[in-house]
Structure formats: structure tokens, C-alpha cells
C-alpha positions in Angstrom: 15.5 68.7 -11.5 18.0 71.5 -12.3 16.5 74.6 -13.9 18.5 77.4 -15.6 17.7 80.9 -14.3 20.4 82.8 -16.1 23.5 82.5 -18.4 26.6 84.6 -18.5 26.7 86.2 -21.9 30.0 88.2 -21.5 32.0 90.5 -19.2 31.2 94.2 -18.9 33.8 96.8 -18.1 37.1 96.1 -16.4 36.0 95.5 -12.8 34.5 92.0 -13.3 30.9 92.6 -13.8 28.9 90.1 -15.9 26.2 90.5 -18.4 23.6 87.9 -17.5 20.8 86.6 -19.9 17.9 86.1 -17.5 16.0 83.0 -18.0 13.6 83.3 -15.0 10.2 85.1 -14.6 11.4 86.5 -11.3 14.9 87.9 -11.6 14.2 90.2 -8.7 13.8 87.1 -6.4 16.9 85.2 -7.7 19.5 87.9 -8.4 19.8 89.9 -5.3 23.0 90.9 -3.4 24.0 88.3 -0.8 22.2 85.4 -2.7 24.1 82.3 -3.4 24.0 81.1 -7.0 25.1 77.7 -8.3 26.9 77.9 -11.6 28.1 75.3 -14.1 29.6 75.2 -17.5 27.1 74.2 -20.2 28.7 70.8 -20.7 29.6 70.1 -17.1 27.4 68.6 -14.4 29.3 69.8 -11.4 28.2 73.1 -9.9 30.2 75.9 -8.2 28.8 78.3 -5.6 28.9 82.0 -6.3 27.7 84.8 -4.0 26.2 87.9 -5.6 27.9 91.2 -4.6 25.9 93.7 -6.7 23.1 93.7 -9.3 22.1 96.5 -11.6 20.1 97.1 -14.8 22.0 98.8 -17.6 20.6 99.4 -21.1 18.0 96.7 -20.6 20.6 94.2 -19.4 21.3 92.7 -16.0 24.8 93.3 -14.7 25.9 91.1 -11.9 29.2 91.3 -9.8 30.1 88.1 -7.9 32.3 88.0 -4.9 35.9 87.2 -5.8 35.5 88.2 -9.5 37.5 91.4 -9.6 38.6 92.0 -13.3 37.7 91.4 -16.8 39.9 88.2 -17.2 38.1 86.5 -14.3 34.7 87.6 -15.7 35.6 86.4 -19.2 36.5 83.0 -17.8 32.8 82.6 -16.7 31.3 83.2 -20.2 28.8 80.6 -20.9 28.3 79.6 -17.2 24.7 78.7 -16.4 23.2 79.7 -13.1 20.9 76.9 -11.9 18.4 76.1 -9.1 16.9 72.9 -8.0 13.2 72.7 -8.8 12.6 71.3 -5.4 13.8 74.6 -4.0 11.1 76.6 -5.8 8.0 77.7 -4.0 4.8 75.9 -5.2 3.2 77.4 -8.3 0.2 79.6 -7.7 -3.3 78.8 -9.0 -3.5 79.2 -12.7 0.3 79.5 -13.1 2.8 76.8 -13.8 6.6 76.5 -14.1 7.7 75.3 -17.5 9.1 72.1 -16.1 5.7 71.2 -14.7 4.2 71.3 -18.1 6.9 69.7 -20.1 6.3 66.1 -20.5 2.5 66.2 -19.8 0.3 64.2 -22.2 -2.2 66.3 -24.2 -5.6 65.1 -24.9 -8.3 66.7 -27.1 -11.5 67.9 -25.2 -13.8 66.6 -27.9 -13.6 62.8 -27.8 -10.6 62.6 -25.5 -8.1 61.3 -28.1 -4.5 61.7 -27.3 -2.8 64.5 -29.2 0.8 63.9 -28.0 3.2 65.3 -25.4 4.3 68.8 -24.4 7.8 69.0 -25.4 8.6 72.6 -24.5 7.0 75.9 -23.4 8.0 78.7 -25.7 7.9 82.3 -24.5 7.2 84.7 -27.4 6.4 88.4 -27.5 2.8 87.4 -28.3 2.6 85.0 -25.3 3.4 81.5 -24.3 3.0 78.5 -26.7 3.1 74.8 -26.0 5.2 72.9 -28.4 3.5 69.6 -28.6 5.0 66.4 -30.3 1.9 64.6 -31.7 1.5 60.9 -31.6 2.4 60.9 -35.3 5.7 62.6 -34.5 4.8 66.1 -35.9 5.1 69.3 -33.9 2.1 71.6 -33.3 2.2 74.9 -31.4 -0.8 75.7 -29.2 -1.3 79.0 -27.6 -1.2 78.6 -23.8 -4.4 80.4 -23.0 -7.4 79.2 -20.9 -9.8 79.1 -23.8 -7.6 76.6 -25.6 -6.0 74.8 -22.7 -8.9 74.7 -20.2 -7.7 71.9 -17.9 -4.3 71.0 -16.5 -4.0 68.0 -14.1 -0.4 67.8 -12.9 -1.1 64.8 -10.6 -2.6 62.9 -13.6 0.2 64.1 -16.0 -2.3 65.4 -18.6 -3.6 68.6 -20.1 -6.8 69.1 -22.1 -6.7 70.9 -25.4 -9.8 72.6 -26.9 -8.4 73.8 -30.3 -10.4 76.2 -32.4 -11.1 74.9 -36.0 -8.0 74.7 -38.1 -5.4 75.1 -35.4 -4.0 71.6 -35.5 -4.1 71.5 -39.3 -1.4 74.3 -39.7 
């Protein structure tokens, strides 16, 4: 499965640097000089290799220079490019931490009674923390805070999570 770790937002300056919107929890592991990135246009399936020449932070943004990209025109041509990795190349997730793609698609069951609530559609990252967007069996969407008290059990092998919602959470 292909996972997006960054997106080229625009060029920066006249020497070919790119402003990259980071979409990974560990940019310091992915965006390092000498690392090879695989990039593709948003609507394209074919990827193209790029090698990182330099990386730096500037005003809260990640600026990346790729080998062979030497001017603003070349950088502008990469606008919208997605940098991707294969999920099989990721290290195993640690205890009590999960990659988004591991959670998306899991079936959610209520702890009390074991009734099926629905399917995890997406993991949302907000300033307040992570939320699981669950499409219920009735086709509605509920947002569940991704905290141990509310999501006490995750069984990736069985493809299920257990939800213990506080009163009123699912009625919103």
C-alpha cells in the first residue's frame, strides 16, 4: 500500500528549493540528505525517484532541494507532486502506536454488548488529538477520540477495535 509522506506545495526562491507539506509523523526519518524519495503527480500512478540534496526548516515550513532541480521553473513543475513510501517498507509499529493505514478499515464494536458500530474510515489529526472517523452500519459518521479510555482494545489480526464510548458520545 502506498502512503503519502509529503506534498510539494510550491517552489521557494530561485534556486529550486521546494516547500513540502509534511504528512508523516517522522519527517526527520524520511526527509534527510541522500535519501531517495518516490514522487508522483496526484492523478498519476507511476512514480519517479528523487534524491534529497538538502533539507532545512524555514518559518515553520520544510524546504527541500532535490538533486537535478536547479531553478524555480524546474521546482514549479513539481508543484502538487506527492512523495510516497510503500507501507511494507515501514518499520513495525510500536506497542500502543499505530500507523493510520493499520486502523483504517477496521471494524468497530461496542464494548457493552459487542454490537458492531461500523468501520473506521479515516484517522483525523487535529490540534486536540487524533479522532477516528467511523462510518456506522446505518451510514452515518461519528467521530471518536482515539484515546485508551474510549478505544481500549485494538486487534489488528482480527481486523477489529473495541469502543467504550462515554454517555452521549454516539448521539452527537
